[in-house]
Structure formats: structure tokens, C-alpha cells
Biopython code that builds the backbone (N, CA, C, O; Angstrom):
import numpy as np
from Bio.PDB.StructureBuilder import StructureBuilder

atoms = [
    (1, "MET", "N", (-0.624, 7.417, 2.405)),
    (1, "MET", "CA", (-0.746, 6.072, 1.629)),
    (1, "MET", "C", (-1.880, 5.361, 2.366)),
    (1, "MET", "O", (-2.851, 4.953, 1.729)),
    (2, "ARG", "N", (-1.791, 5.204, 3.658)),
    (2, "ARG", "CA", (-2.720, 4.338, 4.338)),
    (2, "ARG", "C", (-4.142, 4.603, 4.164)),
    (2, "ARG", "O", (-4.990, 3.713, 4.093)),
    (3, "GLU", "N", (-4.386, 5.890, 4.098)),
    (3, "GLU", "CA", (-5.763, 6.229, 4.125)),
    (3, "GLU", "C", (-6.208, 6.553, 2.617)),
    (3, "GLU", "O", (-7.398, 6.426, 2.328)),
    (4, "ASN", "N", (-5.285, 6.966, 1.656)),
    (4, "ASN", "CA", (-5.828, 7.250, 0.251)),
    (4, "ASN", "C", (-5.124, 6.419, -0.698)),
    (4, "ASN", "O", (-5.576, 6.396, -1.843)),
    (5, "GLY", "N", (-4.051, 5.700, -0.416)),
    (5, "GLY", "CA", (-3.292, 5.012, -1.376)),
    (5, "GLY", "C", (-3.841, 3.656, -1.761)),
    (5, "GLY", "O", (-3.610, 3.228, -2.891)),
    (6, "TRP", "N", (-4.527, 2.979, -0.929)),
    (6, "TRP", "CA", (-5.207, 1.678, -1.318)),
    (6, "TRP", "C", (-6.029, 1.694, -2.558)),
    (6, "TRP", "O", (-5.686, 0.985, -3.505)),
    (7, "ASP", "N", (-7.023, 2.402, -2.622)),
    (7, "ASP", "CA", (-7.921, 2.626, -3.691)),
    (7, "ASP", "C", (-7.178, 2.765, -5.070)),
    (7, "ASP", "O", (-7.515, 2.094, -6.045)),
    (8, "SER", "N", (-6.258, 3.576, -5.092)),
    (8, "SER", "CA", (-5.531, 3.915, -6.399)),
    (8, "SER", "C", (-4.748, 2.795, -6.755)),
    (8, "SER", "O", (-4.691, 2.430, -7.929)),
    (9, "LEU", "N", (-4.074, 2.154, -5.752)),
    (9, "LEU", "CA", (-3.321, 1.004, -6.059)),
    (9, "LEU", "C", (-4.029, -0.238, -6.627)),
    (9, "LEU", "O", (-3.641, -0.878, -7.605)),
    (10, "VAL", "N", (-5.111, -0.491, -5.889)),
    (10, "VAL", "CA", (-6.002, -1.469, -6.369)),
    (10, "VAL", "C", (-6.635, -1.242, -7.848)),
    (10, "VAL", "O", (-6.749, -2.188, -8.628)),
    (11, "GLY", "N", (-7.011, -0.016, -8.155)),
    (11, "GLY", "CA", (-7.412, 0.351, -9.279)),
    (11, "GLY", "C", (-6.452, 0.119, -10.461)),
    (11, "GLY", "O", (-6.764, -0.462, -11.500)),
    (12, "GLU", "N", (-5.167, 0.679, -10.158)),
    (12, "GLU", "CA", (-4.058, 0.508, -11.218)),
    (12, "GLU", "C", (-3.748, -1.105, -11.336)),
    (12, "GLU", "O", (-3.574, -1.557, -12.468)),
    (13, "THR", "N", (-3.687, -1.823, -10.407)),
    (13, "THR", "CA", (-3.460, -3.178, -10.382)),
    (13, "THR", "C", (-4.573, -4.099, -11.218)),
    (13, "THR", "O", (-4.309, -5.030, -11.978)),
    (14, "PHE", "N", (-5.678, -3.664, -10.923)),
    (14, "PHE", "CA", (-6.805, -4.418, -11.704)),
    (14, "PHE", "C", (-6.870, -4.069, -13.141)),
    (14, "PHE", "O", (-7.127, -4.945, -13.967)),
    (15, "SER", "N", (-6.643, -2.790, -13.506)),
    (15, "SER", "CA", (-6.551, -2.312, -14.832)),
    (15, "SER", "C", (-5.288, -2.973, -15.615)),
    (15, "SER", "O", (-5.363, -3.310, -16.797)),
    (16, "TYR", "N", (-4.177, -3.113, -14.859)),
    (16, "TYR", "CA", (-3.029, -3.686, -15.415)),
    (16, "TYR", "C", (-3.317, -5.323, -15.761)),
    (16, "TYR", "O", (-2.888, -5.863, -16.781)),
    (17, "CYS", "N", (-4.002, -5.907, -14.880)),
    (17, "CYS", "CA", (-4.259, -7.247, -14.826)),
    (17, "CYS", "C", (-5.278, -7.555, -16.124)),
    (17, "CYS", "O", (-5.097, -8.480, -16.916)),
    (18, "VAL", "N", (-6.295, -6.670, -16.179)),
    (18, "VAL", "CA", (-7.225, -6.815, -17.366)),
    (18, "VAL", "C", (-6.753, -6.538, -18.728)),
    (18, "VAL", "O", (-7.231, -7.071, -19.730)),
    (19, "LYS", "N", (-5.734, -5.629, -18.727)),
    (19, "LYS", "CA", (-4.909, -5.339, -20.008)),
    (19, "LYS", "C", (-4.109, -6.467, -20.390)),
    (19, "LYS", "O", (-3.904, -6.761, -21.568)),
    (20, "HIS", "N", (-3.627, -7.141, -19.352)),
    (20, "HIS", "CA", (-2.559, -8.239, -19.770)),
    (20, "HIS", "C", (-3.347, -9.695, -19.550)),
    (20, "HIS", "O", (-2.669, -10.717, -19.448)),
    (21, "ASP", "N", (-4.475, -9.740, -19.496)),
    (21, "ASP", "CA", (-5.286, -11.087, -19.256)),
    (21, "ASP", "C", (-4.860, -11.910, -18.161)),
    (21, "ASP", "O", (-4.712, -13.128, -18.258)),
    (22, "ILE", "N", (-4.655, -11.207, -17.067)),
    (22, "ILE", "CA", (-4.265, -11.937, -15.691)),
    (22, "ILE", "C", (-5.545, -11.996, -14.847)),
    (22, "ILE", "O", (-6.229, -10.998, -14.621)),
    (23, "ASP", "N", (-5.832, -13.249, -14.386)),
    (23, "ASP", "CA", (-6.935, -13.403, -13.555)),
    (23, "ASP", "C", (-6.914, -12.605, -12.187)),
    (23, "ASP", "O", (-5.942, -12.684, -11.436)),
    (24, "VAL", "N", (-7.908, -11.914, -11.925)),
    (24, "VAL", "CA", (-8.097, -11.018, -10.798)),
    (24, "VAL", "C", (-8.835, -11.736, -9.822)),
    (24, "VAL", "O", (-9.889, -12.205, -10.253)),
    (25, "PRO", "N", (-8.572, -11.961, -8.595)),
    (25, "PRO", "CA", (-9.408, -12.673, -7.546)),
    (25, "PRO", "C", (-10.606, -11.873, -7.122)),
    (25, "PRO", "O", (-10.531, -10.646, -7.054)),
    (26, "ASN", "N", (-11.584, -12.450, -6.867)),
    (26, "ASN", "CA", (-12.770, -11.722, -6.102)),
    (26, "ASN", "C", (-12.365, -11.302, -4.841)),
    (26, "ASN", "O", (-11.966, -12.161, -4.055)),
    (27, "MET", "N", (-12.401, -9.974, -4.461)),
    (27, "MET", "CA", (-12.035, -9.558, -3.134)),
    (27, "MET", "C", (-13.052, -9.942, -2.109)),
    (27, "MET", "O", (-12.750, -9.704, -0.940)),
    (28, "ASP", "N", (-14.040, -10.416, -2.320)),
    (28, "ASP", "CA", (-15.064, -10.815, -1.365)),
    (28, "ASP", "C", (-15.039, -12.278, -1.070)),
    (28, "ASP", "O", (-15.690, -12.683, -0.107)),
    (29, "ASP", "N", (-14.340, -13.126, -1.818)),
    (29, "ASP", "CA", (-14.020, -14.544, -1.493)),
    (29, "ASP", "C", (-13.261, -14.676, -0.316)),
    (29, "ASP", "O", (-12.598, -13.767, 0.183)),
    (30, "LEU", "N", (-13.373, -15.894, 0.148)),
    (30, "LEU", "CA", (-12.346, -16.194, 1.371)),
    (30, "LEU", "C", (-10.978, -16.509, 0.883)),
    (30, "LEU", "O", (-10.774, -17.271, -0.061)),
    (31, "PHE", "N", (-10.170, -15.980, 1.466)),
    (31, "PHE", "CA", (-8.638, -16.173, 1.241)),
    (31, "PHE", "C", (-8.195, -17.766, 1.566)),
    (31, "PHE", "O", (-8.513, -18.307, 2.625)),
    (32, "ARG", "N", (-7.556, -18.328, 0.699)),
    (32, "ARG", "CA", (-7.178, -19.564, 0.973)),
    (32, "ARG", "C", (-5.503, -19.708, 1.379)),
    (32, "ARG", "O", (-4.628, -19.490, 0.541)),
    (33, "THR", "N", (-5.246, -20.056, 2.603)),
    (33, "THR", "CA", (-3.934, -19.972, 2.834)),
    (33, "THR", "C", (-3.187, -21.174, 2.380)),
    (33, "THR", "O", (-3.735, -22.269, 2.501)),
    (34, "GLN", "N", (-1.992, -21.087, 1.868)),
    (34, "GLN", "CA", (-1.201, -22.247, 1.434)),
    (34, "GLN", "C", (-0.517, -23.120, 2.556)),
    (34, "GLN", "O", (0.114, -22.596, 3.474)),
    (35, "GLY", "N", (-0.672, -24.421, 2.432)),
    (35, "GLY", "CA", (0.045, -25.230, 3.306)),
    (35, "GLY", "C", (-0.486, -25.403, 4.698)),
    (35, "GLY", "O", (0.211, -25.889, 5.589)),
    (36, "ARG", "N", (-1.753, -24.995, 4.891)),
    (36, "ARG", "CA", (-2.372, -25.130, 6.204)),
    (36, "ARG", "C", (-3.639, -25.851, 5.964)),
    (36, "ARG", "O", (-4.167, -25.857, 4.852)),
    (37, "SER", "N", (-4.178, -26.515, 7.084)),
    (37, "SER", "CA", (-5.470, -27.163, 6.942)),
    (37, "SER", "C", (-6.488, -25.992, 6.798)),
    (37, "SER", "O", (-6.380, -24.936, 7.422)),
    (38, "GLN", "N", (-7.470, -26.273, 5.934)),
    (38, "GLN", "CA", (-8.552, -25.224, 5.696)),
    (38, "GLN", "C", (-9.379, -25.223, 6.797)),
    (38, "GLN", "O", (-9.914, -24.141, 7.034)),
    (39, "ARG", "N", (-9.662, -26.262, 7.633)),
    (39, "ARG", "CA", (-10.533, -26.311, 8.764)),
    (39, "ARG", "C", (-9.954, -25.425, 9.877)),
    (39, "ARG", "O", (-10.696, -24.771, 10.610)),
    (40, "LYS", "N", (-8.608, -25.416, 9.994)),
    (40, "LYS", "CA", (-7.979, -24.604, 10.985)),
    (40, "LYS", "C", (-7.708, -23.233, 10.791)),
    (40, "LYS", "O", (-7.564, -22.458, 11.736)),
    (41, "ALA", "N", (-7.628, -22.883, 9.541)),
    (41, "ALA", "CA", (-7.405, -21.708, 8.984)),
    (41, "ALA", "C", (-8.440, -20.383, 9.350)),
    (41, "ALA", "O", (-9.662, -20.506, 9.269)),
    (42, "GLN", "N", (-7.873, -19.283, 9.705)),
    (42, "GLN", "CA", (-8.792, -18.114, 9.874)),
    (42, "GLN", "C", (-9.649, -17.974, 8.670)),
    (42, "GLN", "O", (-9.187, -18.238, 7.560)),
    (43, "LYS", "N", (-10.908, -17.563, 8.832)),
    (43, "LYS", "CA", (-11.790, -17.204, 7.737)),
    (43, "LYS", "C", (-11.583, -15.616, 7.454)),
    (43, "LYS", "O", (-12.119, -14.798, 8.202)),
    (44, "ILE", "N", (-10.958, -15.295, 6.585)),
    (44, "ILE", "CA", (-10.621, -13.983, 6.004)),
    (44, "ILE", "C", (-10.837, -13.717, 4.559)),
    (44, "ILE", "O", (-10.566, -14.574, 3.718)),
    (45, "THR", "N", (-11.356, -12.453, 4.221)),
    (45, "THR", "CA", (-11.602, -12.309, 2.816)),
    (45, "THR", "C", (-10.272, -11.949, 2.067)),
    (45, "THR", "O", (-9.306, -11.493, 2.678)),
    (46, "ASN", "N", (-10.266, -12.182, 0.676)),
    (46, "ASN", "CA", (-9.068, -11.562, -0.053)),
    (46, "ASN", "C", (-8.818, -10.201, 0.284)),
    (46, "ASN", "O", (-7.647, -9.870, 0.471)),
    (47, "LEU", "N", (-9.816, -9.277, 0.403)),
    (47, "LEU", "CA", (-9.483, -7.997, 0.590)),
    (47, "LEU", "C", (-8.861, -7.609, 1.950)),
    (47, "LEU", "O", (-8.067, -6.673, 2.041)),
    (48, "HIS", "N", (-9.249, -8.364, 3.012)),
    (48, "HIS", "CA", (-8.609, -8.136, 4.286)),
    (48, "HIS", "C", (-7.219, -8.702, 4.235)),
    (48, "HIS", "O", (-6.325, -8.115, 4.846)),
    (49, "CYS", "N", (-6.941, -9.898, 3.490)),
    (49, "CYS", "CA", (-5.533, -10.393, 3.544)),
    (49, "CYS", "C", (-4.663, -9.348, 2.685)),
    (49, "CYS", "O", (-3.551, -9.026, 3.104)),
    (50, "PHE", "N", (-5.073, -8.915, 1.704)),
    (50, "PHE", "CA", (-4.215, -8.024, 0.744)),
    (50, "PHE", "C", (-4.042, -6.577, 1.335)),
    (50, "PHE", "O", (-3.011, -5.912, 1.241)),
    (51, "ARG", "N", (-5.139, -6.209, 1.924)),
    (51, "ARG", "CA", (-5.064, -4.716, 2.482)),
    (51, "ARG", "C", (-4.303, -4.691, 3.802)),
    (51, "ARG", "O", (-3.373, -3.908, 3.995)),
    (52, "VAL", "N", (-4.780, -5.677, 4.810)),
    (52, "VAL", "CA", (-4.137, -5.587, 6.120)),
    (52, "VAL", "C", (-2.972, -6.295, 6.162)),
    (52, "VAL", "O", (-1.955, -5.704, 6.525)),
    (53, "GLU", "N", (-2.921, -7.550, 5.832)),
    (53, "GLU", "CA", (-1.729, -8.301, 6.010)),
    (53, "GLU", "C", (-0.577, -8.148, 4.933)),
    (53, "GLU", "O", (0.527, -8.615, 5.214)),
    (54, "LEU", "N", (-0.763, -7.548, 3.774)),
    (54, "LEU", "CA", (0.272, -7.072, 2.820)),
    (54, "LEU", "C", (0.359, -5.655, 2.678)),
    (54, "LEU", "O", (1.469, -5.156, 2.866)),
    (55, "PHE", "N", (-0.549, -4.948, 2.399)),
    (55, "PHE", "CA", (-0.344, -3.382, 2.140)),
    (55, "PHE", "C", (0.129, -2.875, 3.409)),
    (55, "PHE", "O", (1.295, -2.502, 3.544)),
    (56, "TYR", "N", (-0.801, -2.840, 4.437)),
    (56, "TYR", "CA", (-0.424, -2.126, 5.610)),
    (56, "TYR", "C", (1.035, -2.636, 6.343)),
    (56, "TYR", "O", (1.880, -1.879, 6.821)),
    (57, "ALA", "N", (1.089, -3.917, 6.307)),
    (57, "ALA", "CA", (2.495, -4.411, 6.727)),
    (57, "ALA", "C", (3.707, -3.940, 5.994)),
    (57, "ALA", "O", (4.723, -3.668, 6.634)),
    (58, "ILE", "N", (3.671, -3.827, 4.717)),
    (58, "ILE", "CA", (4.746, -3.286, 3.878)),
    (58, "ILE", "C", (4.778, -1.762, 4.191)),
    (58, "ILE", "O", (5.887, -1.230, 4.218)),
    (59, "LEU", "N", (3.826, -1.111, 4.398)),
    (59, "LEU", "CA", (3.842, 0.265, 4.636)),
    (59, "LEU", "C", (4.525, 0.409, 5.900)),
    (59, "LEU", "O", (5.461, 1.206, 5.972)),
    (60, "ASP", "N", (4.160, -0.284, 6.933)),
    (60, "ASP", "CA", (4.733, -0.206, 8.255)),
    (60, "ASP", "C", (6.168, -0.445, 8.210)),
    (60, "ASP", "O", (6.941, 0.350, 8.744)),
    (61, "MET", "N", (6.608, -1.580, 7.554)),
    (61, "MET", "CA", (8.121, -1.819, 7.369)),
    (61, "MET", "C", (8.819, -0.855, 6.824)),
    (61, "MET", "O", (9.952, -0.605, 7.235)),
    (62, "GLN", "N", (8.149, -0.051, 5.639)),
    (62, "GLN", "CA", (8.921, 1.006, 4.933)),
    (62, "GLN", "C", (9.107, 2.068, 6.008)),
    (62, "GLN", "O", (10.224, 2.553, 6.190)),
    (63, "LEU", "N", (8.131, 2.419, 6.674)),
    (63, "LEU", "CA", (8.118, 3.629, 7.710)),
    (63, "LEU", "C", (9.183, 3.368, 8.684)),
    (63, "LEU", "O", (9.908, 4.278, 9.085)),
    (64, "LYS", "N", (9.303, 2.145, 9.080)),
    (64, "LYS", "CA", (10.196, 1.688, 10.247)),
    (64, "LYS", "C", (11.704, 1.993, 9.743)),
    (64, "LYS", "O", (12.535, 2.591, 10.426)),
    (65, "GLU", "N", (11.914, 1.513, 8.502)),
    (65, "GLU", "CA", (13.224, 1.625, 7.831)),
    (65, "GLU", "C", (13.538, 3.002, 7.618)),
    (65, "GLU", "O", (14.691, 3.381, 7.824)),
    (66, "LEU", "N", (12.583, 3.866, 7.199)),
    (66, "LEU", "CA", (12.863, 5.300, 7.033)),
    (66, "LEU", "C", (13.201, 6.101, 8.316)),
    (66, "LEU", "O", (14.024, 7.012, 8.406)),
    (67, "SER", "N", (12.419, 5.595, 9.284)),
    (67, "SER", "CA", (12.809, 6.358, 10.549)),
    (67, "SER", "C", (14.096, 5.783, 11.314)),
    (67, "SER", "O", (14.687, 6.444, 12.168)),
    (68, "ASN", "N", (14.427, 4.648, 10.976)),
    (68, "ASN", "CA", (15.796, 4.098, 11.271)),
    (68, "ASN", "C", (16.914, 4.891, 10.697)),
    (68, "ASN", "O", (17.882, 5.260, 11.363)),
    (69, "ARG", "N", (16.715, 5.179, 9.234)),
    (69, "ARG", "CA", (17.684, 5.758, 8.487)),
    (69, "ARG", "C", (17.839, 7.268, 8.647)),
    (69, "ARG", "O", (18.952, 7.785, 8.738)),
    (70, "PHE", "N", (16.667, 7.988, 8.680)),
    (70, "PHE", "CA", (16.801, 9.450, 8.767)),
    (70, "PHE", "C", (16.356, 9.928, 10.177)),
    (70, "PHE", "O", (15.405, 9.429, 10.779)),
    (71, "ASN", "N", (17.153, 10.974, 10.666)),
    (71, "ASN", "CA", (16.798, 11.580, 11.995)),
    (71, "ASN", "C", (15.613, 12.623, 11.763)),
    (71, "ASN", "O", (15.146, 12.731, 10.629)),
    (72, "LYS", "N", (15.149, 13.347, 12.750)),
    (72, "LYS", "CA", (14.207, 14.171, 12.625)),
    (72, "LYS", "C", (14.692, 15.431, 11.681)),
    (72, "LYS", "O", (13.925, 15.890, 10.835)),
    (73, "THR", "N", (15.753, 15.855, 11.841)),
    (73, "THR", "CA", (16.242, 17.083, 11.053)),
    (73, "THR", "C", (16.232, 16.656, 9.492)),
    (73, "THR", "O", (15.692, 17.381, 8.657)),
    (74, "ASN", "N", (16.803, 15.545, 9.178)),
    (74, "ASN", "CA", (16.774, 15.091, 7.853)),
    (74, "ASN", "C", (15.231, 14.821, 7.330)),
    (74, "ASN", "O", (14.919, 15.104, 6.173)),
    (75, "THR", "N", (14.498, 14.379, 8.059)),
    (75, "THR", "CA", (13.103, 14.019, 7.743)),
    (75, "THR", "C", (12.408, 15.356, 7.412)),
    (75, "THR", "O", (11.697, 15.445, 6.411)),
    (76, "GLU", "N", (12.601, 16.358, 8.216)),
    (76, "GLU", "CA", (12.007, 17.716, 7.958)),
    (76, "GLU", "C", (12.633, 18.344, 6.687)),
    (76, "GLU", "O", (11.969, 19.047, 5.925)),
    (77, "LEU", "N", (13.842, 18.080, 6.509)),
    (77, "LEU", "CA", (14.564, 18.497, 5.218)),
    (77, "LEU", "C", (13.885, 17.883, 3.975)),
    (77, "LEU", "O", (13.488, 18.560, 3.027)),
    (78, "LEU", "N", (13.795, 16.644, 4.056)),
    (78, "LEU", "CA", (13.165, 15.934, 2.993)),
    (78, "LEU", "C", (11.657, 16.334, 2.635)),
    (78, "LEU", "O", (11.282, 16.282, 1.464)),
    (79, "LEU", "N", (10.789, 16.739, 3.677)),
    (79, "LEU", "CA", (9.493, 17.148, 3.434)),
    (79, "LEU", "C", (9.473, 18.454, 2.929)),
    (79, "LEU", "O", (8.570, 18.778, 2.158)),
    (80, "CYS", "N", (10.490, 19.380, 3.310)),
    (80, "CYS", "CA", (10.538, 20.764, 2.762)),
    (80, "CYS", "C", (10.942, 20.676, 1.173)),
    (80, "CYS", "O", (10.480, 21.497, 0.381)),
    (81, "VAL", "N", (11.694, 19.794, 0.818)),
    (81, "VAL", "CA", (12.276, 19.399, -0.589)),
    (81, "VAL", "C", (11.054, 18.882, -1.477)),
    (81, "VAL", "O", (10.846, 19.265, -2.629)),
    (82, "ALA", "N", (10.308, 17.996, -0.807)),
    (82, "ALA", "CA", (9.250, 17.363, -1.466)),
    (82, "ALA", "C", (8.075, 18.562, -1.888)),
    (82, "ALA", "O", (7.285, 18.454, -2.826)),
    (83, "CYS", "N", (8.155, 19.503, -1.125)),
    (83, "CYS", "CA", (7.065, 20.585, -1.317)),
    (83, "CYS", "C", (7.399, 21.388, -2.603)),
    (83, "CYS", "O", (6.551, 22.140, -3.084)),
    (84, "LEU", "N", (8.657, 21.233, -3.181)),
    (84, "LEU", "CA", (9.086, 21.727, -4.237)),
    (84, "LEU", "C", (8.783, 20.934, -5.664)),
    (84, "LEU", "O", (9.172, 21.282, -6.779)),
    (85, "CYS", "N", (8.091, 19.930, -5.371)),
    (85, "CYS", "CA", (7.693, 19.269, -6.558)),
    (85, "CYS", "C", (6.715, 19.851, -7.358)),
    (85, "CYS", "O", (5.691, 20.334, -6.875)),
    (86, "PRO", "N", (6.989, 19.836, -8.691)),
    (86, "PRO", "CA", (6.162, 20.718, -9.692)),
    (86, "PRO", "C", (4.731, 20.135, -9.978)),
    (86, "PRO", "O", (3.905, 20.769, -10.635)),
    (87, "ASN", "N", (4.480, 18.861, -9.434)),
    (87, "ASN", "CA", (3.205, 17.987, -9.774)),
    (87, "ASN", "C", (2.123, 18.976, -9.121)),
    (87, "ASN", "O", (2.320, 19.520, -8.034)),
    (88, "ASP", "N", (1.005, 19.150, -9.856)),
    (88, "ASP", "CA", (-0.216, 19.865, -9.354)),
    (88, "ASP", "C", (0.212, 21.223, -8.970)),
    (88, "ASP", "O", (-0.151, 21.723, -7.905)),
    (89, "SER", "N", (0.996, 21.848, -9.833)),
    (89, "SER", "CA", (1.429, 23.297, -9.701)),
    (89, "SER", "C", (1.944, 23.678, -8.259)),
    (89, "SER", "O", (1.602, 24.739, -7.736)),
    (90, "PHE", "N", (2.758, 22.796, -7.651)),
    (90, "PHE", "CA", (3.456, 23.076, -6.387)),
    (90, "PHE", "C", (2.264, 23.112, -5.270)),
    (90, "PHE", "O", (2.284, 23.921, -4.342)),
    (91, "ALA", "N", (1.355, 22.273, -5.432)),
    (91, "ALA", "CA", (0.215, 22.283, -4.407)),
    (91, "ALA", "C", (0.654, 22.092, -2.999)),
    (91, "ALA", "O", (0.002, 22.598, -2.085)),
    (92, "ALA", "N", (1.720, 21.389, -2.775)),
    (92, "ALA", "CA", (2.091, 21.050, -1.411)),
    (92, "ALA", "C", (3.066, 22.279, -0.740)),
    (92, "ALA", "O", (3.339, 22.334, 0.459)),
    (93, "PHE", "N", (3.465, 23.112, -1.620)),
    (93, "PHE", "CA", (4.110, 24.403, -1.247)),
    (93, "PHE", "C", (3.226, 25.314, -0.295)),
    (93, "PHE", "O", (2.114, 25.733, -0.614)),
    (94, "ASP", "N", (3.819, 25.552, 0.837)),
    (94, "ASP", "CA", (3.198, 26.712, 1.657)),
    (94, "ASP", "C", (4.341, 27.517, 2.133)),
    (94, "ASP", "O", (5.395, 27.100, 2.613)),
    (95, "LYS", "N", (3.946, 28.805, 1.913)),
    (95, "LYS", "CA", (4.918, 29.707, 2.310)),
    (95, "LYS", "C", (5.013, 30.017, 3.966)),
    (95, "LYS", "O", (5.852, 30.808, 4.399)),
]
sb = StructureBuilder()
sb.init_structure("model")
sb.init_model(0)
sb.init_chain("A")
sb.init_seg("    ")
for serial, (resi, resn, name, xyz) in enumerate(atoms, 1):
    if name == "N":
        sb.init_residue(resn, " ", resi, " ")
    sb.init_atom(name, np.array(xyz, "f"), 0.0, 1.0, " ", f" {name:<3s}", serial, name[0])
structure = sb.get_structure()
């Protein structure tokens, strides 16, 4: 997800927003922090804020929760079961 998931998520989100007449921020504009002085705020773009501070942070939290919940054996079992998914003609299955 970290390497390939961002582009598809943003594409789906933008198409949803356009379909439902929701304003989409320009990703190259500076991100405006709420409740802080704009002079002291870091100068980061919307793209950086959404990708690094939200998307990556949430992925890291989810991975941490999964590794706390499942041990190595359970994780391997889940990966093996996931290979049996019929999407893409069982592309993940490897004898």
C-alpha cells in the first residue's frame, strides 16, 4: 500500500468528489493548519500533509495493530489464505 496504494486512493477519492460536487483541494497549494499562527506554521503542501502525515501515519498504525494482534504463525497463515483469493485468476498463488 505504501508504494502502490496512494495513487489509486487519490484517484478514487477525486472521482468521488467530482461525482458528488465536493471541492477538491489543489495538492500543490500550501496546507493551512487550523488553530496555529500562519507565520510559525511549517510550510508544507497539501500533498505532503495528506500523503505523509495522514496516509503513511494511518498505515503505520494499522500495521502496528496487526502485529500486536497476530503472531508470526498466524500472519503466515493469513498470507497463505490470501493467496487463494480468486481476484486476477489467483495471481498471488504460488505452488
